[in-house]
Structure formats: structure tokens, C-alpha cells
N, C-alpha and C positions, 0 to 999 in steps of 0.2 A: 750416573746418579743424579738426582737434581737437589739444587741447594733449598733449604726449609722455606722459603720465597716461594717458590716453584709449584707449589701446588696446584692442584688441579683438581675439579668438580664436576659432576653433571649440572648443568644451570637450564636455565627455559630458554636459550637461544640470542637473550638481549642485551649482555655483559660484551664484554671486551674480549676476544677468544673464536676459537675454531667453532661453527657451525654446531650448536648445541653444547657446547664446552667452554668453561673458563677458566682461568688460573689466580691466583691471588694469597693472601695470607689465610694461617689458618682460621676455620672456624666452628671452634669451641666442639669438636669432635661431632660436627654433624653438617649434613648438606644445605642447602638452601630452598626453601620453600617453594614446588612446582606452582608455577600460576598458569598453566595450560597453554603457555603459546607452543612449544615443541611437545613436552613430557604429557599431553594431555590426556592419556590413557590412567589418573589417577595418584595420587598421592602413595597409595597403599604400594601399587607396582614399581612405583619410582623409587620409592626407598629403597629396591632392592638394588638400583644401580647407580651408586657412586661409590667413590673413594672417601672415606673418611678424611677431612681437611688435614688432621693432625697427624697423619700416617703409621694412627697405632695398630690398624686394626685393616686385616684385608678379604673381605667379605667373597664366601667363595658361590654364590649363588647361581645356578645359568642365567646367562642373556647378561651378564657382567660387562658394563660399559666404561671404556676406557680413556681417556685423555690422552692427546699427542703437542709435544710443545719440540717446536723447530725438527719434526719427522724424527723426533728421537722418545724411544718408551722413559717415561720419571716415573717416581716413586720417593717419598720423603723418606721410606724405612732405610736406606743404602741398598749394599750388596752390590752384586756384580749386575751389571749391567742386561747382558746378555741371558741370563737366568733369569729375569723379571720382564724379557722382552718376550722370552719362550712362553712365560706362563702367561703374561696377557695375551698372546697370540692364541695357544690353547683352548683359550673361554672368551673370547672376543667375538662379537657379533657386531654386525656394522650398523651403525645406528640410523642409516637410510629403512632398515626395516621399522623401525618405532615412527620413522615419518609416514612409511607405508601405512602402517597401520590408525595412524590416524587418521590420516587421509580418507583411509576404507569406514572406518566408525563413522564419518566426517559425511562419504558420502550414500553411507547406507539410511543415515537422517536423515537427509534431505531425499533421497528417493521415496520412503515412507510416507514422505509428505503429501505424494502425487502416486498411490497406486496403480497398479493395471486395472484395476477393476474401476477406478475415476475414472479412469478415459476410457475405458469398453463401455460402461453403462451411459456414458454422458449422453446428454439428450442430442446435443448439437453437433457432438463428433459423430453419433447415429444419424444422424442427418446428411452430416460430410459422406460418413461411409459408404450410403442411400446410392447420395450421388455419383461416385465413384464407382460401385456396383451397375449403374446404370451405361456407363460410358462403353463404346461399342469395342474401345482396345484399351491395355493397360495405360492408366495414365502414369503421369509424371511426378512424382512425389516430390518437392521441397519442404525444408525446412529452414527457418528464419527469425531475424529480431530488429530490434531496433541500431542494432550496432552494423549489420547490412542489408538496409531496405534499399541502398545506392545500388549495392550491387546486385538486389531481385531485378529490380526494375531495369537496369542496364541487359541485365538477361531475358528478360521481355521482351526487348527492342531487340535481342539477338533473334531470337524464336519467331519474330513477329514475320520476317521475311521468308521463313522456311514454310511451306506447305503442311497442311494437316497437323502441325506443331502445338503450337498455342492453345489448341481448343485439348489440348488434354493433360497442360499443365494446371495441378493441384497446390495448394500449400496450407502448412500449417504454422500460424504465429504463435512465439514464444511471448509476446509482450502486446499489450491492447494497444497502443502508437502507431508498431508497426503493421498490424493487421488493418486498422483505420486508414493507413497510408495505401498497402494494395488496392484494398477494397475501395477504395475513393477513385484512385486511376485505374483499375480494371475490375471493375462489379462481374463482370462474365466471370472472372476464373474462380472455382469451388474454393474457399478460405476459411478454416476452422480458427479458433483462438483454444490455446493450451498453458494458458499463463504461469510462466514460470517464474517472473520476475517479482510478486513475493517471496519466494523461498531463496531465491538470489539476494535481495536486501534484506533478509533475516540474518546473512553471512556478516560475521565483523570483516569491515574493510582490510583490518591487517590480519585476517587471518590466512597460515601458512600454505602457499601452492593454492590461492583463492582461486584463479584465474584457470588453473590445470582443473578446478574441483566442477567451474562452470561449466566447461568444454564438456567435463566425463559425465555430469548430471544431462547435458542433452544428449550425447550417446544414447547414458540410459534409456531417456525417455521416448528418443529414438526406435530404441529396440521392443519396448513397449507398442507404439503405434504400429510396427512393422505385425508383433505379435497381434493385434487387434484386428487386423485388414488380414491377414492371414487367418485367425480363427474365423471371420465371415465370408470366407472362398474369395477373396477379392485378389484378383492379377494387380500386380503393381511395379514401376523403376522406381526408387530409390535414389534421385539424383542431388546434385551439389550446385546453388546459383551463379557459383563462382565458376563453371563449364562451360567453355565455348563450343558452340555449335559449327561446326566448318562445313557441312553438308546435311544433304537432309537424312536425320538417323532414322524417320517413320519410314521412311519409304523402304528399310531393308528387311522391316517385318524381322529383327532377331528371334524374338521369342519362338517364331514357328521353326527356326532352323534347330532347336534342339527341344523336341517334344518331349522329350525321356528328362529332361531336367526340373529338379524342382526349384536350382537357383543357377543366377549366371550372374557372375562378378567379374569386376573388371581386377588387372593386377598390377602392381608397381613396376618398375622398370622400363628397360627401352633394349633396342639391338646390340646393348655392349655384353660380351661376355659374362662380365663378373656376375650379370643378375641369372645365369643360368641356376647359380647356387641357392635364387629366389625363387624357385617356381612355383608359381600359383599361387604367390602370395597375395594377400586381397587385398587393394587400396581400400576399397570403401567408398566412393564418390559416388560408383554408378554399379548399381546390381538390380536384378530382375527377379521376382520373388512368384510362384504360382501358391494360392492360397490354398493351404491345405492343413490338415493335422499336423503334416511332417515339418512344415516352415514354421506354424504356428509353435510347435515345441522347440523348433529349432533356435526360433527370438526369445521364449523363455529361458534356454538355457544361457543363452548370450546374455540376457539382463541378468542371470545368475551369479557368471562368472565374471562380469565387470562388478558384479556387487562384493565378489569374493578375493580377486585378486586386480595386481595394479595393473592389467592390461586394456588399451583401446580395443575397441569393437572389431579391428579391422583384422588384428591378431586373431582374436579370438574366433572370429568366423572362419578365416584359414585352419585351425587347430581343429573346429568342430567338422569343417568339411573333409577331414582326412577321414573322417566315418563315411563309405559308401552308401549306407541307406543314406545319407540328405541327397544324394545325388544330386553333386555342386557342379556346374561345367564354367568353364573361365573363358572369357572373352578375349579375342587378340589383341594385341598391342596396336596394332594397323587401326584396329575400329574403337578402342575406349583406350584414353592414356591418360597420363597426369605430366604435372611438371618434370619428372624426368625423361619426358622427350624432348626438352631443349639442354638437357645435358647430353644425349646422343648425337649418332649421326645424320638424323631429320632425313632419311632416303624418302620417306612416306608422311606425309601431313594425316594425322589419326582424324577420325568422323567426331569424335568427343575426345578435348582434354581439358580435365579439371587442375586449375591453376593454385596446388596445395601448398607451392614454395617461391619461391624468389624473390618473399619482403625483404625490403632492409630495412634497417634499424629505424624506428619513428614512422616507419611506412604503416598504410592500412591496405585492404584488401584493393581498395577502389585506385591507391597510387598506382599499385603494380599494374592496374588493367589501362591506368593510363601511359604508364612506362612500357607497353606491351603497342600500341594503338590497338585494347580492343576495348573502345568506346563506343556503344550502339544508342546512345541517347544524347540528344543536344540538351543544351540549358534550358531551353524551353518546354522540355518533356517532349517532345516529338523525336521519332526513331530514323538514325543514320543509315540508310538501305546502303549508301557509298562504304561506307566502314563493313558491313558484311560483305559485299561483294569483293574489297580487298584483304577481307580475314585469311584465308590461306595464305598469300604473300607474307602478311603480317608475323603470322605464327613461323612460318620456313626459316624466316629471319628474326625473327624475336629473341631477345636476351642473349644476343653472343656471349655475353661473361659467364653464359651459366655451361656452354660447353665443356666438356669434361674429356682432357686426353685418354686415350687406352691406356699408356703407362701406369697412371695414377690409380687404375682398378685392374693391376694384374695381381693374381693371389701366391704366397709363397707354397710350397710344396708341403709343409706342415700343414695348413690349412685344406690344401685337397687332400689330402692323406685321411683326415679326420673325416672332413663331408664323406668321402669313399666307404668307410668303413662304418660309420654311423648309417649310410642306406643300405651296406650289405647285407649289417646284422637287423635290424631295423630298431636302431636304437629311436632316431630322430627322423625320420624320412624326409628329405625335405625341407631340413630346421623347420619344424614347424611350431617345435616346442620353443625353439629358439627366438624364434617371433612372439613370442608371448611376452617374456622379456623386453623390450624392445625399446618402451616408455621409464622402464622401472630409474632409470639416470635423471629422469624431467625434476624430481623432488628428491 
């Protein structure tokens, strides 16, 4: 039981206490007024999510929220603690769902400010798309803003030493400053602006999960761009500027190796056996799209899912690819990999490696590239050919602290058995539904 002073109630997350909760003296029979910091779904709904501070009344509405102090369930009214604990557990809803609701409401509001039609029917984007359609081979599309323009310029220097590659690079900028920098340095690269800066700046700097909201908004806009290009019948590769090109990917003509596929995706993982449980989980850094009505529908569905669930594009693409009519194929990891490569045995150096990990506290993506000796651009703006020719050696021996021992990746019999029966009875083959929940712990 709790002493009278140990009253607790739903709060705005700014008072002392667990995130979203606080405790203190009685509040004369009512909760504090919400100010929108956490419980921003409205005062009417919020009024059903608290304990009366004087402990005289226990509402039994669905979704009732509890407080927790010192890992014990407490209530002023007294009585056996186990009985109270069982009652609370029976009606408990993890308060993360309310943060998710706030996140999705905000994301939908941000996305509505740049609808698909505004991108698809924009004159400058239409001119940009016509340039892509006229290219003899599928273009390599990257998205960027001022936060990573240095990585983009470094990436261009990486491609400059690979024949027939740089002329396939096209770019979409998310703010005016970065667009002008790239246009000034490389005017020959097709470049268009979809300005997200006013939308991002309109958000409260103290908004909860603000950074993750900006990241997810970029993914939603990316899906709209892909849908627009697919609707125009344009084949293209979507790539990242933090991807290392160790060999000539252009010469491989990868898209011609899969003539019946609508989309080709990279996957997470490496040669370690633990990743067998994550078969065909999309990484999303490098993928090919054959522009047609099917892929248009795919990316419109992708956008819709991101606005309805708190899932990244990669996990939703994995889930959608479970439908065989989309005709997804998955690229081998010796060809396209991610930072997972550095965690594995490194028997082969992939052709493309996206550095989606490896950051230490306080580091930028450019700091990670410098630490791995993956810098191809000199301070005077010229490109360093020697760095490119030594790239494969740098990759093979880079980030030695990232190597994981096989023992840390072993599964227990319980997880193996569950995985076997899920696939046997088609409950969640290849854990695709589980992958949808992969980002839920981030907010």
C-alpha cells in the first residue's frame, strides 16, 4: 500500500517522475490540466486516463492509465496490494501507445502539408522526371539536405572514379541551401527541390520525438517521390549518399538479371547464422523499382502504412513483399550490404555498403566516414583517387570494434521452436509481422 503522500496521477511529462507520470499531494479530487506535451490527444480523452488524487474513486474506463513508484503498484485507498496489482494489470495499457498516437497524429498533419499531388503535379519536379525518363539507364536517386551535404559531396567523389556512374546520379534536395551547394559544385547532376524546411521549422523545438518525426517525414516524402516516378513509368534505383561503392556496380547490369521482378531490395544481415531468422528483411538503403501501376500502388500503400502504424519504410516494404503479386526479389549480401557487414566474418567485400550504423555519441555521419578512412574529397574540393583505390582494404579491416562473436548471436531452443511453428502454420512466415514492430521502442 502507499502512504497518503504517495498519490500519483497522469501528467504532462514535465513534472518529476516517470515519463508521463508524477506523484505528489492530493489535488482536490481532480487531475492536472493537460498542456499537450505528452497527452496531446485532447483534454476530453485525457480526462479518462488518470487516478483521482484523493484516492476516493477508481474509474474503470478502457485504456485506464496507472502510475508506478519503485516498481510497485500503489493506490491511496489501501487494501491488499496483490488484489490492486491484478486489477491494474487487467486494465493496464502501456502508455507508449499514447505517445504513438501523438506521433502518428503529428506525422499525418505534417504529411498533409505536402500531399502527393503537390509533388506529382509540380512543374519543376515534372521537368526533373522528364530528365530521368530520357536517361539510357535507370538513374541512381539520392535524397539529401543541409545536415548531410558534406556526405553527398564525398559520395560524388567516390562515384567520380567509377566509369559510367556519375552520369546516372540524380538528387532531390529537402532545403534550398543544400540544393544550391550541390548545384554550384556539380551543375551537371539533375537536382530538384522539395522544400521540407518550412514544415520542419513549424514544429515546436521541444516537441517529443521531434528528431524521429523529421526522419519519418522524410521517409513518407520518399515514398511519395517513388510513387510519382513509378506512375510515370520511370525505372530507377533509390540509394543513399552514405553508401560506399567498392566496385563498378553499373557494369553488373543488376536489373537485367531479374527481368520478371518489379522491385529489387537489399537486406539486413551478414553471413552469421542468426540472420537466417531475418530472411528477406529489407534494409531499404538500395532498391530498384520498375515503374508501372503495380509499383505505383506499392508505394502508395507504403505511404498509407507509415501514416497508420509506427513502422519504418523498410519493415513495411518487407511486409508488403510477402504478397507475391508485387514480385519482389532480394539482392545477395555479397553484392549490397549495410553496416552489418562489419559485424560479420568479412569473407567478401560487397560491391555496395551503406554505413547505417557505427556512430559513437556526438559523432556525425562524416565523422564515421573519417574514422573508417572513407573520405574521398580533399579540403580544397578536389577528389582523392588514392582513397578510392585503397577503399577495399579499408573496408575489410575497418571498424574492428564492430565485430561480433558468434556466441553472442546464438538462439535458445525456445525461440527456435517458436520460429519453426510460426512458419509451419503460416502465422508469421519469416517474422515479417514482427519486423513491423521493430521501431516501437524508439518513442
